[in-house]
C-alpha positions, 0 to 999 in steps of 0.5 A, a space after each residue: 224191836 227193843 223198847 226204851 226202859 222209860 216206856 217199860 217202867 211206866 207200865 209198872 204199878 206204883 205198888 210193885 215199884 214201891 215193893 221193889 224200892 223197899 227190897 232194894 233198900 233192904 239189900 243195900 243195908 245187908 253186906 258181907 265184910 268184904 262188900 262193906 270194905 269195897 263200898 268204903 273204897 278200901 283195899 285189904 292191904 290198906 285195912 291190914 296196914 291200919 290194923 297192923 295185920 297182914 293182908 292174908 289175915 284180912 282175907 281170912 277174917 272176911 271169910 269167917 262166919 264166927 269172929 270175936 266182937 272185939 275183932 269186928 269192932 276193930 275192923 269197923 273202926 278201921 273203916 271209919 265205922 262203929 259197931 252197934 250190937 242190937 237184940 231183936 225179939 219176936 214181939 218187935 222189941 229191940 234192945 241195944 246191948 252196950 256191954 261190949 262198947 269200947 
C-alpha cells in the first residue's frame, strides 16, 4: 500500500533535505532563454512585438549558443530584466564587468 508523502519525508535526514533544497535552488537559478521567457509569462509573439522582430527570429535566438551581448541585453530588457556580466575566477574572485552596460 502506498504511504503518504509526509510520512516518507519524515524519514529523510536534515542533511539530505538541506542538500536537496540547495540543489533545487541552484536549478531554479539556471534557465535557458526560452525557460526564462516562459517563467515571465511572455510568449514569443509578445516578445517579438516588443523587440520589433518576427516570432521566428525569437525562436532562433532562443536556440543559439552564441549571441551578441547587446542582443541578450535587449531580450532581457524586453522581459523587464537587466543584464549583469560577471567574471568568476578560480580563487573565488568575482568582478562585475561594466563596459557593456547601456
